[in-house]
C-alpha positions as CSV (number, residue, x, y, z in Angstrom):
1,M,51.9,-47.4,-79.0
2,D,50.3,-50.2,-81.0
3,I,53.0,-50.1,-83.6
4,I,55.7,-50.4,-80.9
5,S,53.9,-53.4,-79.4
6,N,53.7,-55.0,-82.8
7,F,57.4,-54.4,-83.4
8,I,58.3,-55.9,-80.1
9,S,56.1,-59.0,-80.7
10,L,57.6,-59.5,-84.2
11,V,61.2,-59.2,-82.9
12,K,60.5,-61.6,-80.1
13,E,58.9,-64.1,-82.5
14,T,61.8,-63.8,-84.9
15,K,64.3,-64.4,-82.0
16,Q,62.4,-67.5,-81.0
17,E,62.4,-68.8,-84.6
18,I,66.2,-68.3,-84.8
19,A,66.6,-70.1,-81.4
20,D,64.5,-73.0,-82.6
21,T,66.4,-73.2,-85.9
22,V,69.7,-73.3,-84.1
23,A,68.6,-75.7,-81.5
24,A,67.1,-78.1,-84.0
25,G,70.0,-77.7,-86.4
26,H,67.7,-77.2,-89.4
27,G,69.3,-75.1,-92.1
28,V,72.5,-74.8,-90.0
29,N,74.9,-76.6,-92.4
30,S,78.0,-74.6,-91.6
31,F,79.7,-72.6,-88.9
32,E,79.3,-69.5,-91.0
33,T,75.5,-70.0,-91.1
34,Y,75.5,-70.6,-87.3
35,Q,77.5,-67.4,-86.7
36,R,75.1,-65.4,-88.9
37,L,72.1,-66.7,-87.0
38,V,73.6,-66.0,-83.6
39,G,74.7,-62.5,-84.8
40,R,71.2,-61.8,-86.1
41,N,69.7,-63.0,-82.8
42,E,72.1,-60.8,-80.8
43,G,71.3,-57.8,-83.0
44,L,67.6,-58.3,-82.4
45,Q,68.3,-58.4,-78.6
46,I,70.2,-55.2,-78.8
47,A,67.3,-53.6,-80.7
48,L,64.9,-54.7,-78.0
49,Q,67.2,-53.4,-75.2
50,L,67.6,-50.0,-77.0
51,L,63.8,-49.7,-77.4
52,D,63.3,-50.6,-73.7
53,D,65.9,-48.0,-72.7
54,I,64.1,-45.4,-74.8
55,M,60.7,-46.4,-73.4
56,T,62.0,-46.4,-69.8
57,G,63.5,-43.0,-70.4
58,D,60.2,-41.7,-71.7
59,D,58.5,-43.0,-68.5
60,E,61.1,-41.4,-66.3
61,N,60.7,-38.1,-68.1
62,N,56.9,-38.2,-67.8
63,E,57.2,-38.8,-64.0
64,S,59.4,-35.7,-63.4
């Protein structure tokens, strides 16, 4: 479980770095760059949601 916790922490940290970059405008010198960062952030959110769904499914299966 420690690897999963590490993964989640790294993904959340990366999402925060992207959000800070976009909010501050650093390194966002074109709309294309902005779109890429927003897409990357959305992809990370999807990965977190999928992992949460898997983990929740595992918990539900263990309770049965």
